[in-house]
Backbone as CSV, one residue per row, in Angstrom:
resi,resn,N_x,N_y,N_z,CA_x,CA_y,CA_z,C_x,C_y,C_z
1,MET,-9.609,-35.988,9.819,-10.925,-36.607,9.769,-11.122,-37.208,8.369
2,GLN,-11.749,-38.356,8.337,-11.999,-39.031,7.075,-12.961,-38.228,6.199
3,ARG,-12.795,-38.361,4.895,-13.622,-37.651,3.929,-15.099,-38.012,4.096
4,LEU,-15.360,-39.281,4.285,-16.741,-39.744,4.411,-17.392,-39.247,5.704
5,LYS,-16.614,-39.176,6.770,-17.153,-38.705,8.051,-17.529,-37.224,7.975
6,SER,-16.685,-36.422,7.351,-17.016,-35.001,7.211,-18.207,-34.813,6.267
7,PHE,-18.316,-35.631,5.211,-19.464,-35.585,4.310,-20.746,-35.934,5.066
8,TYR,-20.653,-36.918,5.951,-21.805,-37.318,6.762,-22.274,-36.154,7.637
9,LYS,-21.331,-35.503,8.307,-21.709,-34.430,9.226,-22.266,-33.216,8.501
10,GLU,-21.720,-32.888,7.331,-22.146,-31.681,6.633,-23.431,-31.858,5.830
11,PHE,-23.579,-32.981,5.138,-24.674,-33.117,4.184,-25.754,-34.120,4.588
12,ILE,-25.356,-35.238,5.172,-26.323,-36.303,5.432,-27.138,-36.040,6.695
13,VAL,-26.510,-35.509,7.735,-27.236,-35.228,8.986,-28.407,-34.273,8.748
14,PRO,-28.236,-33.156,8.016,-29.421,-32.303,7.758,-30.520,-33.000,6.959
15,LYS,-30.143,-33.850,5.997,-31.157,-34.587,5.229,-31.943,-35.543,6.118
16,LEU,-31.242,-36.230,7.030,-31.914,-37.157,7.938,-32.837,-36.411,8.897
17,ILE,-32.399,-35.250,9.382,-33.231,-34.459,10.296,-34.499,-33.992,9.582
18,ASP,-34.364,-33.563,8.322,-35.541,-33.116,7.561,-36.498,-34.264,7.270
19,LYS,-35.965,-35.416,6.894,-36.827,-36.527,6.485,-37.531,-37.186,7.667
20,PHE,-36.811,-37.417,8.773,-37.372,-38.181,9.888,-37.721,-37.329,11.110
21,ASN,-37.556,-36.015,11.031,-37.934,-35.070,12.093,-37.306,-35.405,13.443
22,TYR,-35.993,-35.512,13.476,-35.298,-35.754,14.741,-35.224,-34.452,15.534
23,LYS,-35.231,-34.576,16.863,-35.193,-33.398,17.734,-33.778,-32.842,17.887
24,SER,-32.765,-33.745,17.881,-31.385,-33.280,18.074,-30.450,-34.082,17.170
25,ASN,-29.208,-33.637,17.104,-28.216,-34.334,16.288,-27.823,-35.686,16.888
26,ASP,-28.018,-35.860,18.179,-27.676,-37.134,18.812,-28.659,-38.246,18.433
27,ALA,-29.857,-37.887,18.033,-30.860,-38.883,17.648,-30.679,-39.362,16.214
28,VAL,-29.862,-38.662,15.442,-29.645,-39.025,14.035,-28.848,-40.321,13.971
29,PRO,-29.277,-41.289,13.162,-28.531,-42.546,13.059,-27.162,-42.344,12.421
30,LYS,-26.215,-43.155,12.863,-24.860,-43.097,12.327,-24.268,-44.496,12.318
31,LEU,-23.142,-44.643,11.659,-22.438,-45.921,11.659,-21.819,-46.141,13.028
32,LYS,-22.012,-47.327,13.572,-21.460,-47.649,14.882,-20.192,-48.484,14.743
33,LYS,-20.262,-49.566,13.955,-19.098,-50.416,13.728,-19.340,-51.279,12.501
34,ILE,-18.248,-51.827,11.977,-18.303,-52.766,10.865,-17.570,-54.026,11.302
35,ILE,-18.237,-55.165,11.173,-17.654,-56.445,11.568,-17.453,-57.275,10.306
36,ILE,-16.249,-57.810,10.147,-15.929,-58.639,8.983,-15.585,-60.028,9.484
37,ASN,-16.323,-61.036,8.996,-16.125,-62.435,9.397,-15.711,-63.247,8.178
38,ARG,-14.886,-64.232,8.424,-14.480,-65.150,7.362,-14.307,-66.524,7.979
39,GLY,-14.987,-67.521,7.426,-14.888,-68.884,7.925,-13.875,-69.689,7.137
40,PHE,-13.454,-70.808,7.706,-12.483,-71.693,7.068,-13.130,-73.027,6.758
41,ASP,-12.542,-73.731,5.816,-12.891,-75.124,5.599,-11.660,-75.964,5.928
42,GLU,-11.745,-77.265,5.708,-10.629,-78.134,6.113,-9.366,-77.879,5.307
43,SER,-9.467,-77.293,4.115,-8.266,-77.020,3.336,-7.456,-75.866,3.926
44,CYS,-8.074,-75.073,4.799,-7.370,-73.940,5.394,-6.622,-74.325,6.660
45,GLN,-6.575,-75.603,7.003,-5.822,-76.014,8.186,-4.316,-75.969,7.921
46,ASN,-3.940,-75.830,6.659,-2.549,-75.647,6.303,-2.107,-74.258,6.787
47,ASN,-0.994,-74.200,7.510,-0.551,-72.933,8.092,-0.190,-71.900,7.032
48,LYS,0.300,-72.341,5.881,0.676,-71.411,4.824,-0.561,-70.710,4.264
49,VAL,-1.622,-71.454,4.002,-2.872,-70.874,3.497,-3.499,-69.981,4.565
50,LEU,-3.465,-70.429,5.812,-4.031,-69.658,6.911,-3.311,-68.325,7.069
51,ASP,-1.983,-68.335,7.013,-1.217,-67.092,7.139,-1.500,-66.129,5.995
52,SER,-1.660,-66.654,4.781,-1.949,-65.768,3.649,-3.338,-65.144,3.782
53,LEU,-4.336,-65.921,4.250,-5.682,-65.373,4.446,-5.697,-64.307,5.536
54,VAL,-4.938,-64.541,6.609,-4.852,-63.566,7.695,-4.182,-62.291,7.201
55,SER,-3.092,-62.415,6.446,-2.391,-61.219,5.970,-3.233,-60.442,4.958
56,GLU,-4.004,-61.137,4.122,-4.866,-60.445,3.163,-5.938,-59.620,3.869
57,LEU,-6.598,-60.219,4.860,-7.651,-59.483,5.565,-7.060,-58.346,6.411
58,THR,-5.855,-58.543,6.915,-5.186,-57.475,7.655,-4.849,-56.315,6.729
59,GLN,-4.424,-56.595,5.506,-4.146,-55.541,4.536,-5.411,-54.782,4.161
60,VAL,-6.493,-55.490,3.977,-7.743,-54.855,3.561,-8.287,-53.947,4.658
61,THR,-8.284,-54.432,5.899,-8.901,-53.668,6.985,-7.946,-52.681,7.641
62,GLY,-6.659,-52.949,7.589,-5.698,-52.075,8.257,-5.666,-52.292,9.755
63,GLN,-6.134,-53.423,10.202,-6.203,-53.713,11.638,-5.984,-55.200,11.860
64,ARG,-5.357,-55.532,12.960,-5.109,-56.929,13.288,-6.425,-57.617,13.618
65,LEU,-6.581,-58.850,13.162,-7.794,-59.601,13.411,-7.534,-60.705,14.434
66,TYR,-8.575,-61.362,14.855,-8.391,-62.476,15.773,-9.017,-63.731,15.187
67,LEU,-8.374,-64.852,15.477,-8.842,-66.144,14.999,-9.843,-66.716,15.984
68,THR,-10.938,-67.242,15.472,-11.886,-67.958,16.318,-11.531,-69.435,16.248
69,ARG,-11.555,-70.076,17.389,-11.137,-71.474,17.480,-12.298,-72.343,17.946
70,SER,-12.228,-73.619,17.593,-13.283,-74.541,17.999,-13.196,-74.793,19.501
71,LYS,-14.338,-74.873,20.147,-14.379,-75.067,21.593,-14.288,-76.531,21.978
72,LYS,-14.849,-77.407,21.139,-14.787,-78.829,21.440,-14.680,-79.618,20.144
73,ALA,-14.300,-80.859,20.255,-14.141,-81.730,19.098,-15.492,-82.304,18.684
74,ILE,-15.750,-82.313,17.365,-16.973,-82.898,16.810,-16.532,-83.851,15.706
75,SER,-16.699,-85.135,15.946,-16.165,-86.124,15.016,-16.918,-86.159,13.684
76,ASN,-18.208,-85.847,13.692,-18.973,-85.854,12.443,-18.475,-84.809,11.449
77,PHE,-17.933,-83.711,11.963,-17.405,-82.652,11.104,-15.889,-82.740,10.954
78,LYS,-15.281,-83.796,11.509,-13.821,-83.971,11.488,-13.133,-82.747,12.077
79,LEU,-13.658,-82.305,13.203,-13.181,-81.093,13.848,-12.534,-81.442,15.176
80,LYS,-11.313,-80.966,15.376,-10.610,-81.181,16.634,-10.785,-79.964,17.531
81,GLU,-10.433,-80.124,18.775,-10.560,-79.032,19.728,-9.434,-78.019,19.522
82,ASP,-9.745,-76.738,19.692,-8.798,-75.627,19.628,-8.125,-75.498,18.254
83,VAL,-8.893,-75.722,17.194,-8.409,-75.568,15.828,-9.023,-74.283,15.262
84,PRO,-8.261,-73.456,14.522,-8.853,-72.239,13.935,-9.965,-72.587,12.951
85,ILE,-11.141,-71.975,13.150,-12.273,-72.224,12.255,-12.766,-70.952,11.585
86,GLY,-12.205,-69.806,11.933,-12.623,-68.553,11.323,-11.801,-67.397,11.818
87,MET,-12.054,-66.240,11.244,-11.393,-65.015,11.686,-12.404,-63.890,11.694
88,CYS,-12.145,-62.907,12.534,-13.082,-61.807,12.713,-12.309,-60.535,13.023
89,VAL,-12.803,-59.423,12.528,-12.231,-58.119,12.860,-13.384,-57.128,13.005
90,THR,-13.286,-56.263,14.012,-14.289,-55.237,14.268,-13.641,-53.879,14.072
91,LEU,-14.210,-53.088,13.182,-13.676,-51.762,12.880,-14.563,-50.698,13.491
92,ARG,-13.926,-49.708,14.111,-14.659,-48.590,14.694,-13.943,-47.293,14.332
93,ARG,-14.637,-46.178,14.462,-14.141,-44.824,14.295,-13.476,-44.596,12.938
94,GLU,-12.250,-44.090,12.925,-11.584,-43.675,11.687,-11.328,-44.854,10.750
95,LYS,-10.911,-45.997,11.278,-10.653,-47.164,10.431,-11.941,-47.677,9.803
96,MET,-13.043,-47.556,10.528,-14.334,-47.973,9.995,-14.720,-47.103,8.796
97,TYR,-14.605,-45.781,8.937,-14.946,-44.886,7.837,-14.009,-45.078,6.652
98,SER,-12.738,-45.317,6.921,-11.772,-45.551,5.844,-12.118,-46.827,5.075
99,PHE,-12.407,-47.920,5.799,-12.767,-49.172,5.139,-14.076,-49.027,4.372
100,PHE,-15.067,-48.374,4.964,-16.372,-48.207,4.320,-16.231,-47.408,3.031
101,ASP,-15.421,-46.365,3.057,-15.192,-45.544,1.872,-14.542,-46.365,0.759
102,ARG,-13.514,-47.162,1.100,-12.851,-48.003,0.103,-13.781,-49.100,-0.408
103,LEU,-14.619,-49.638,0.468,-15.554,-50.685,0.072,-16.561,-50.161,-0.948
104,VAL,-17.155,-49.020,-0.656,-18.216,-48.479,-1.507,-17.661,-47.908,-2.814
105,ASN,-16.548,-47.200,-2.740,-16.056,-46.487,-3.916,-15.053,-47.260,-4.754
106,LEU,-14.357,-48.246,-4.165,-13.349,-48.980,-4.924,-13.686,-50.454,-5.117
107,ALA,-14.063,-51.136,-4.050,-14.208,-52.594,-4.118,-15.502,-53.031,-4.808
108,LEU,-16.642,-52.493,-4.399,-17.912,-52.938,-4.975,-18.024,-52.668,-6.480
109,PRO,-17.562,-51.514,-6.994,-17.629,-51.332,-8.450,-16.714,-52.278,-9.235
110,ARG,-15.735,-52.898,-8.594,-14.825,-53.803,-9.292,-15.376,-55.221,-9.416
111,ILE,-16.526,-55.499,-8.822,-17.131,-56.823,-8.918,-17.710,-56.994,-10.319
112,ARG,-17.429,-58.117,-10.923,-17.915,-58.385,-12.273,-19.440,-58.551,-12.262
113,ASP,-20.101,-57.930,-13.220,-21.561,-57.976,-13.385,-22.292,-57.556,-12.112
114,PHE,-21.806,-56.511,-11.470,-22.397,-56.053,-10.218,-23.660,-55.243,-10.498
115,GLN,-24.781,-55.674,-9.921,-26.053,-55.010,-10.118,-26.472,-54.171,-8.908
116,GLY,-25.745,-54.260,-7.833,-26.103,-53.579,-6.600,-26.356,-54.595,-5.502
117,LEU,-26.340,-54.134,-4.261,-26.592,-55.009,-3.118,-28.096,-55.152,-2.891
118,LYS,-28.497,-56.296,-2.396,-29.912,-56.522,-2.084,-30.288,-55.716,-0.853
119,SER,-31.485,-55.177,-0.859,-31.942,-54.412,0.302,-32.639,-55.313,1.320
120,SER,-32.567,-56.625,1.132,-33.210,-57.552,2.064,-32.261,-58.004,3.173
121,GLY,-31.082,-57.421,3.266,-30.110,-57.842,4.264,-30.250,-57.153,5.604
122,PHE,-31.332,-56.424,5.831,-31.536,-55.744,7.103,-32.164,-56.699,8.107
123,ASP,-31.832,-56.516,9.382,-32.279,-57.454,10.411,-33.473,-56.960,11.219
124,GLY,-34.030,-55.816,10.900,-35.172,-55.290,11.645,-34.772,-54.280,12.696
125,LEU,-33.477,-54.207,13.008,-32.989,-53.274,14.016,-32.060,-52.218,13.421
126,GLY,-31.990,-52.146,12.096,-31.165,-51.134,11.452,-29.759,-51.589,11.107
127,ASN,-29.476,-52.870,11.201,-28.148,-53.386,10.854,-28.238,-54.089,9.504
128,TYR,-27.169,-53.974,8.699,-27.178,-54.530,7.354,-26.054,-55.548,7.206
129,THR,-26.375,-56.713,6.636,-25.414,-57.804,6.453,-25.399,-58.224,4.992
130,PHE,-24.204,-58.401,4.455,-24.075,-58.932,3.101,-22.768,-59.706,3.001
131,GLY,-22.658,-60.503,1.970,-21.483,-61.334,1.784,-20.795,-61.046,0.465
132,LEU,-19.491,-61.251,0.447,-18.695,-61.138,-0.768,-18.123,-62.512,-1.086
133,LEU,-18.059,-62.844,-2.366,-17.628,-64.182,-2.759,-16.118,-64.378,-2.692
134,ASP,-15.349,-63.352,-2.964,-13.903,-63.480,-2.859,-13.289,-62.135,-2.498
135,GLN,-11.979,-62.154,-2.253,-11.281,-60.970,-1.780,-10.568,-60.224,-2.895
136,SER,-10.704,-60.659,-4.140,-9.908,-60.093,-5.231,-10.352,-58.692,-5.638
137,MET,-11.518,-58.231,-5.187,-11.983,-56.918,-5.603,-11.318,-55.772,-4.844
138,PHE,-10.641,-56.060,-3.744,-9.980,-55.009,-2.984,-8.650,-54.660,-3.645
139,PRO,-8.362,-53.381,-3.829,-7.134,-52.993,-4.538,-5.851,-53.273,-3.747
140,GLU,-5.954,-53.498,-2.444,-4.750,-53.758,-1.636,-4.181,-55.146,-1.905
141,ILE,-4.985,-56.040,-2.403,-4.562,-57.428,-2.596,-4.098,-57.616,-4.034
142,GLU,-2.898,-58.169,-4.184,-2.387,-58.470,-5.517,-3.000,-59.780,-5.990
143,PHE,-3.554,-59.750,-7.187,-4.291,-60.899,-7.707,-3.390,-62.122,-7.870
144,ASP,-2.128,-61.919,-8.225,-1.209,-63.045,-8.455,-0.812,-63.758,-7.173
145,LYS,-0.922,-63.083,-6.038,-0.477,-63.665,-4.777,-1.592,-64.329,-3.984
146,ILE,-2.775,-64.457,-4.554,-3.892,-65.088,-3.853,-3.726,-66.600,-3.914
147,ASN,-3.617,-67.239,-2.728,-3.497,-68.695,-2.661,-4.856,-69.377,-2.760
148,LYS,-5.849,-68.819,-2.085,-7.170,-69.433,-2.031,-8.212,-68.329,-2.041
149,PHE,-9.219,-68.480,-2.892,-10.307,-67.515,-2.944,-11.313,-67.855,-1.861
150,LYS,-11.498,-66.950,-0.912,-12.441,-67.134,0.196,-13.306,-65.888,0.305
151,GLY,-14.557,-66.096,0.568,-15.478,-64.991,0.745,-15.442,-64.456,2.165
152,MET,-16.259,-63.448,2.395,-16.350,-62.860,3.728,-17.736,-62.281,3.929
153,ASP,-18.149,-62.221,5.171,-19.420,-61.607,5.541,-19.114,-60.266,6.190
154,ILE,-19.860,-59.246,5.792,-19.664,-57.903,6.334,-20.964,-57.467,6.981
155,VAL,-20.880,-57.040,8.231,-22.033,-56.554,8.982,-21.803,-55.075,9.269
156,ILE,-22.727,-54.235,8.837,-22.658,-52.803,9.103,-23.673,-52.500,10.193
157,VAL,-23.190,-52.134,11.360,-24.042,-51.862,12.515,-24.263,-50.357,12.600
158,THR,-25.537,-49.949,12.632,-25.886,-48.540,12.741,-26.679,-48.312,14.024
159,THR,-26.877,-47.046,14.353,-27.682,-46.701,15.526,-29.130,-46.420,15.147
160,ALA,-29.513,-46.745,13.918,-30.883,-46.510,13.463,-31.849,-47.441,14.189
161,LYS,-33.057,-46.951,14.409,-34.077,-47.737,15.111,-34.844,-48.658,14.157
162,THR,-34.989,-48.237,12.898,-35.744,-49.030,11.934,-34.895,-49.278,10.689
163,ASP,-35.351,-50.224,9.884,-34.656,-50.529,8.637,-34.782,-49.399,7.626
164,GLU,-35.894,-48.688,7.653,-36.098,-47.578,6.719,-35.063,-46.475,6.957
165,GLU,-34.811,-46.160,8.217,-33.809,-45.146,8.539,-32.413,-45.607,8.129
166,ALA,-32.110,-46.864,8.390,-30.793,-47.398,8.046,-30.605,-47.455,6.529
167,LEU,-31.649,-47.829,5.799,-31.573,-47.873,4.344,-31.314,-46.483,3.776
168,PHE,-32.018,-45.484,4.297,-31.812,-44.110,3.826,-30.395,-43.645,4.155
169,LEU,-29.903,-43.960,5.358,-28.547,-43.584,5.761,-27.507,-44.207,4.837
170,LEU,-27.630,-45.504,4.590,-26.643,-46.187,3.757,-26.717,-45.732,2.297
171,LYS,-27.907,-45.446,1.802,-28.032,-44.918,0.440,-27.337,-43.557,0.330
172,GLU,-27.527,-42.727,1.330,-26.887,-41.413,1.310,-25.365,-41.521,1.455
173,LEU,-24.891,-42.541,2.136,-23.442,-42.742,2.265,-22.837,-43.351,1.000
174,GLY,-23.683,-43.756,0.049,-23.176,-44.209,-1.232,-23.256,-45.703,-1.491
175,VAL,-23.917,-46.461,-0.633,-24.029,-47.897,-0.858,-24.959,-48.132,-2.040
176,PRO,-24.501,-48.863,-3.068,-25.350,-49.084,-4.245,-26.340,-50.231,-4.025
177,PHE,-27.594,-49.899,-3.822,-28.644,-50.901,-3.674,-29.323,-51.111,-5.015
178,ARG,-29.953,-52.267,-5.195,-30.709,-52.556,-6.427,-31.936,-51.696,-6.500
């Protein structure tokens, strides 16, 4: 079992029950999944750059991702049909806790001039979204081998009913908010 998952069960669940007066352990909010999205621009149509971006995100997440492709051609955007326009990976269970632990404890503190994440990224249903400007903060990626600096969007989906519950859960899990 992941270190963060056992910490959640032992320490965070009792705190959540005390603060929000839940009737059972099943009502306590928990992490459901983490979705990582990355879009492409026209410079990423080169197969060499595309392969390096795919391998970098695969190294970071530890899971194979899938490419999203354009459904139809749009001439104003110089977009052809069935061309890769992004990549996405959904993490659940053990891989989710492993990635979340590395994100909070290793990657976020390595960001230059990091002041904390904004607490305005909640959607009203207990899910939190934020973006990273580049992939160089992850320790799995060698800085010298980066072909193109691309950001990514990370969505943390929880089972919380309100943003207040989700904010308390994520703070207790170690997410540094401003």
